[in-house]
N, C-alpha and C positions, 0 to 999 in steps of 0.2 A: 500603535500596537506593534509589538515585536513577536515574530513567529519563527520558531525553531524548525529546522529540517536537517536530515542527514545528507551530507554531501557538500559540494562546493557550489559557488555561485554559477548559475547556468544549468544546474541539475533540473530534472523534470519536476522534482518537488518544489524548486524555486518557481518554475513556470506555474504550477498549480496554485501557489500562494499568490502570485501576481493576478491570476484569473479570479480567484475566490475572494481575495482581500486587496483590491487595488490600492496602492499607496502604503501598504504595510511595510514595516522594516523587517528584513530577513536576518536570521541568525544561523549561518552555516555551522554544522557540527560534524565532527569526524565520524562518529558512530551513532547508531540508534540509541545506545545507552546514554551517550552525551546529550542527545536531543531530548530524551525523556527527563533526564536530570535537570536540564535547563528550564523545562516547564515546571517541574516539581519545586525547584528552588526559587522561582519567581523571576529568573533572569529573562525568561520569555513568557509572554502572555498565553500563547497557544503553540501547538505543534501541528505540522502537516506531515503525516506519516503514511507511506505506501503500505497497503495491506495485502493486495492481490493484483494480479495482472491476467488479462484474458488469454495470453499466450503462455507465459511462464508459470502461472499458478500463484500460489500463496507466497508471501514474503515471510518465510518461516520464523525468523528472529522475532517478529512482532507478536506472534501468537504466544511465544514464551514470555516475552517482556511485558506486554500490556497488562495481563491479569495481575501482575505483581507490582506494577508501577504506582498504583493508587490514583491513576489519572482516569478521566472520563471522556467518552466520545460525545461531542456536541454537534458534530456535522460530518458530512462526507463530500467528496469531490471526485468526479470521474474525469480523467484527462486522456484524450486520444494521444498516443505517443508516436512521434515521428522522429525516427533516428536518422542522423546524417553521418556519412563517412567523412571525417575531417582530417586534415594534415597541415603541415606548416606551409606557408606561402611558397609557391613555385613547385611543390611536389606534384607528381603525376601518378595516376593509378598504376602505371607500370613500375614505379619506384617502390611501391609498398610491399613490405615483407612481413610485417606484423601489425596486428590491430588489438588495441586494449580497451577495456571497458568493464563495467559492472557485469557480473555473471549473468544476470537476467537480460541485459541488453545484448550480450553476445548470443545468448540462447534465442533471442527474438530476431536475430539477423544471420542465421546459419547459411542461408542461400548465397548471399553475396560473399561470405567468407569462403565457402567452398568454391564458388565460381572464380574468385580471384586467386585461390590457392594460397592464402596468407595464414599465418599462425596466430590464433587468438591467445591473448594474455589477459587473465582475470585481474581486475583492479578493484579498488574500493568503491568507486562510483564513476558515472559517466563524465560528469563535468571535471572531476579530478583528473581523469585520464586526458581530457582535452588540455587542461592546464599543464600536465606533465610533459606531453609531447611538444607543447609550445615552448616550454623552458628548455627542452632537450635540443630542439632544432634539427632533428634527424629526419631527412626526407623519406626514409624507409619505414618510419613509424606512423601509423594512423590511429585514430580513436573513433569510437562510435559515441556520439554525443548529440546534444540538441543544437538547433540553429542559434539559440541564445548563447550557448557556450562557445560556439565558433566565433560569434561577434565579440564576446567578452575577452577571449584569449587570442584574437587576431589570427584565426585559422581559416584556411580555404575549405569549402565543401566540395569534395571530389565526386560524391554520389549522394543524391537526395532521396529521402524517404526509403531507406534500405531495409525497413522492417519486413519480415516475411509475410505478415498478415495485415491487411488494411484495417481490420477491427482491433488491432493492438491498442488496448486501453488499460490504464492503471487506475485502480480505485484507491483513494486516500481517505484516511479518517482524520478529523480535526480533534485534537486532544486539549483538554483544559484541566486545571487543578480541581475545580469544583464542578459538581453535576449541574447540568442546565437542561432539564427535561423540556422538550417541546410540549406545547399545550395540546390536550386531547381535542380531536376534531379540527385540527389546524391544517389538514391536508394529509398527504401520504406520509406516514411516519414509519421509522425503523426502530425496533428495540433490539439492542445487543446485550447478551448476557453470557456468563460462563457458569459451568456447573460440573460437579463430579457425582456420578450415580453411586448409590449404595451397592455393596458387594452381595447382591442377591441375584438368582437366576432371572434372566430376561429383563433386568432393571432398565436398560436403555430402551428396549421396546415398549415397556410399560410407561416410562417417563415421557416418551414422545407421543404416545397414543392420544393424549389430550389435544394435541395440535390438530390431528386429523379429525377427531370427533367434534371439535369446536370450529372447524373451518378456518384455521389459522395457517397462512402461507409461510413456511420456513424457507428462506432464500439462501441460507448458508449454514452448514454444520461442519465443523472441523474438529478433529481429535488429535491429541498429542500427549506424550508421556509426561508424568509429573516427577521431577527430580530423578530422572533416569530409571524410574521404576517401571518394569514391563507390565505390571499388574495394576498400576494406578493411572487412570486416564482422565484428563480434563477435556471438556468439550467447550467450544466457542460457537455461538449461534447468533444469527440474525433472523428476525421474523418481522413480518408486516404488522403494523398496528401499535397501539399505546397500551401499556400494562393495565390501564383502567378500562379498556374496552372489554365488554362482557365476555366474549369468546376467549380473548387472550388471558384474562384474569383466571378463568377456569383452567385453561391449558397450563398456566404457570403454577397453579395450585397443585395440579396433578404431577407436574415435573418436580416440584419441591418435595412432594411426598416420597418420591423414589430417589432423591438426591441428598447427599450428606453435606454438600456445599452448593450454594447458589448465590449469584450476585449480578445485578443489572449494572452494566457499565456505560449505558447510553440510551437515550430516547431522543431521536433527532429527525429532522426533515429528510425525506428521501431526495436525492439529487434528481433533477429532471431527466438525466440520462436513462434512468430506470424506465421512465415512461416511453422514451424514444425507442429503447431497445425492445420493450414489450410490444410496441406497435409494429416493429419490423418482423 
């Protein structure tokens, strides 16, 4: 099995693949568009794509790209993210003047950046930053990346676990070319869908009312503009349950009545992290 991801070898997406699909072949891609295209074309069997982070919030590109990709969510994975401050062998903390990484990683490590008084530089991804500073060989340049990236590119870890929050966790979705709905009553399931409400007063309120009256738990609701139009909004939602569950069936019927577009993009098992988080 070959699984595409955005970034270089050693990225957190790479780690998520190794955890979720041990032994799978990884396919690094420069951009999210390239990763989605690799799945669509058949170059990759699946994709491991980050969708949100507990500190930095949503990965905005995916909410725009996923609905138009024609791909389907068949699973999810939660990865506790542990960032390392890495540099070329022999470098010391006192040598560091700049640190580069993905914008989300830099945002998740603001405290150490301020503490050291170093200049953050936004790069395409964490592992790519590690590779770049390794090739550059400059002891004044550091990167924020994973321990796996440090091993791959022969870097020293100057400071371990430098993320601001211990709960720092990224949620990934597993994408495939064909839908693969989980069986009803097969455990805790998540249904993901996108919709556009009709242009009538209180349409969103009315569209979502069925979830409350039918006791359906909505765990995520995101909105974003469609084609740069301030007055056309698409919504992305996750709810607990299977579309054939009685309550969710009624809730979706009500939603569709007030929506001009509606599409389910995945029905898949909930990751055990959800239960652990709920217990806490």
